[in-house]
Steps between C-alpha positions, in 0.01 A plus 500: 500500500649829395505816705244772465618807302544724805697217673717459193607866515582479868695176474677619180613818669627302802688267270645793307614657829654177618687440177632857503605462869685174428704674235559799727621280782700243307662693211729808529379846434430545130699825476802317644461224246489753215813677626705180545725363227367186330702182511662540840440326838226748584324415176510130584360568848229717358407225254477246788287734707259574219473131422413431866238779499353366170466148635355620830244715320405215263449265795285751684287575193461125430410418857241777536363428147451131588329583829265757346447314171491820304686576179513877570760435773722319259470772232569791738760334710679330210504818293641708788761234575617497135509884484700529820745228400550666158568839654775364712655269231499794250651739752761239590604448139526872409826686530453824694770681310395429148134393539562203279388151594799269544541146359246263659763257631688775682205674667281199585761261633706769672809387313718748310464500126767300322780689329666402172855441639393372839587831674875470447 
C-alpha cells in the first residue's frame, strides 16, 4: 500500500534532509574539495569519503523505501544521492588552477597521472 500524497511529501522531504545530512557529515566541505589538487592523497581520501556517504545514503533510501512501499521515496532519495555524489566527484576531479577536469584514473583513484618517462 502506497503512502497518501501528503505523506509522500513529508517522507520525501525527510529522506532528502537525511541524504543531505549524510553527505554533510561524511564528506569534506565541497569548497575544500574544489580547492584541493586532484590526484593526491587528499583526493583519494575524498573519494573514499564520498563513496561511504553514497553507500550510506543508498542503504537509508532503500530501507525506508522498503518499509514504506512507496516509489516516491526511491525517486527523490535516489536522485538526491546521485546528484550529491556527482557534485563531489566532479569537484574532486577538477583542477582548481586551470578549471579543467583531469584524467579519470588520476582523479578517481587518487593516484598521480602517469608520465611518459616515468618521472625521471
